[in-house]
C-alpha positions as CSV (number, residue, x, y, z in Angstrom):
1,M,122.6,217.4,132.6
2,K,124.8,219.2,135.1
3,R,125.4,222.0,132.7
4,N,121.6,222.5,132.2
5,F,121.0,222.5,135.9
6,I,123.7,225.2,136.4
7,A,122.2,227.3,133.6
8,V,118.7,227.1,135.0
9,L,120.0,227.9,138.5
10,L,122.0,230.9,137.2
11,I,118.9,232.2,135.3
12,G,116.8,231.8,138.4
13,V,119.3,233.7,140.6
14,L,119.5,236.5,138.0
15,I,115.7,236.8,138.0
16,V,115.4,236.9,141.7
17,V,118.2,239.4,142.2
18,G,117.0,241.5,139.2
19,W,113.4,241.6,140.5
20,R,114.7,243.0,143.7
21,Y,115.9,246.1,141.9
22,V,112.9,246.5,139.6
23,D,110.3,249.1,140.7
24,V,107.0,247.5,140.1
25,D,105.1,250.8,140.3
26,R,107.1,252.1,137.3
27,L,107.1,248.9,135.3
28,L,105.1,249.1,132.0
29,T,103.7,252.6,132.8
30,D,103.2,255.8,130.8
31,V,105.2,258.9,131.8
32,Y,103.5,262.3,132.2
33,Y,104.6,265.6,133.7
34,V,102.6,267.9,135.9
35,K,103.1,271.1,137.8
36,V,101.8,271.1,141.4
37,P,99.3,274.0,141.9
38,N,98.6,275.7,145.2
39,A,97.4,273.7,148.2
40,E,93.8,274.8,147.7
41,V,93.5,272.3,144.8
42,A,94.3,269.3,147.1
43,T,91.4,267.4,148.5
44,Q,91.9,265.9,152.0
45,T,91.3,262.2,152.2
46,S,91.6,259.6,155.0
47,N,95.1,258.7,153.8
48,G,96.4,262.2,153.1
49,Y,95.7,264.4,150.1
50,R,94.5,263.9,146.5
51,Y,95.4,266.1,143.6
52,D,93.3,266.0,140.4
53,L,95.6,267.5,137.7
54,I,96.2,267.5,134.0
55,G,99.4,265.8,132.9
56,Y,101.4,266.1,129.7
57,D,103.5,263.4,128.0
58,E,106.6,264.0,125.9
59,D,104.5,264.6,122.8
60,G,102.3,267.2,124.5
61,K,99.2,265.1,124.8
62,K,97.0,266.0,127.8
63,R,95.5,263.5,130.3
64,P,93.6,263.9,133.6
65,L,95.5,262.3,136.5
66,A,95.0,261.8,140.2
67,I,97.9,261.8,142.6
68,S,97.4,260.6,146.2
69,T,100.1,261.7,148.7
70,P,100.5,261.4,152.5
71,S,101.3,265.1,152.8
72,L,100.9,268.3,150.8
73,L,103.2,268.7,147.8
74,A,105.3,271.9,147.4
75,E,103.6,274.5,145.2
76,G,105.2,275.0,141.9
77,D,107.2,271.8,141.8
78,F,107.3,269.8,138.5
79,L,106.6,266.1,138.9
80,K,107.3,263.2,136.6
81,V,104.5,260.8,137.2
82,F,104.0,257.2,136.3
83,V,100.6,256.0,135.2
84,K,99.1,252.6,134.1
85,E,97.5,253.0,130.7
86,E,93.9,252.1,131.8
87,S,93.9,254.0,135.1
88,P,94.0,257.8,135.9
89,E,95.6,257.0,139.3
90,V,99.4,257.8,139.5
91,T,101.4,254.8,140.7
92,D,104.6,256.7,141.5
93,Y,106.1,260.1,141.0
94,E,109.4,262.0,141.4
95,R,110.3,265.7,141.4
96,V,112.1,266.9,138.3
97,N,113.9,270.0,137.1
98,A,111.9,272.4,134.9
99,L,114.4,271.7,132.1
100,E,113.0,268.1,131.8
101,V,109.4,269.2,131.5
102,P,107.7,269.2,128.0
103,K,107.5,272.6,126.4
104,Q,103.7,272.6,126.2
105,L,103.4,272.3,130.0
106,K,105.7,275.3,130.5
107,E,103.9,277.3,127.9
108,E,100.5,276.6,129.4
109,Q,101.7,277.5,132.9
110,E,103.1,280.8,131.6
111,E,99.8,281.6,129.9
112,S,97.8,280.9,133.0
113,K,100.2,283.2,135.0
114,S,99.8,286.1,132.6
115,E,96.0,285.7,132.5
116,S,95.7,285.7,136.3
117,S,97.9,288.7,136.8
118,F,95.5,291.1,135.1
119,P,92.7,292.6,137.4
């Protein structure tokens, strides 16, 4: 009986301590990558800004995403975004190095640069 109580107590403490370090916004989400376009794409809202972008997963699949931020994002930054499966709203994001971004996103960004550079 005493052994069972200690085991249950230990498991309870581990769950409480572990939950403190779990980021709920990233739990059970899909990961996509986006490149932040210029500030003209952002729509101003009452809470900050909203970006409607196309994200790419590791396999190169596209998906429309919406990122809400309190301030403008730096143009040209690559972001790793976390999205719940049924919603286009991004729950969390972080800046990443260009080396971590899927190849298809880089290729599409290069194509759009070369198309826009011709008069």
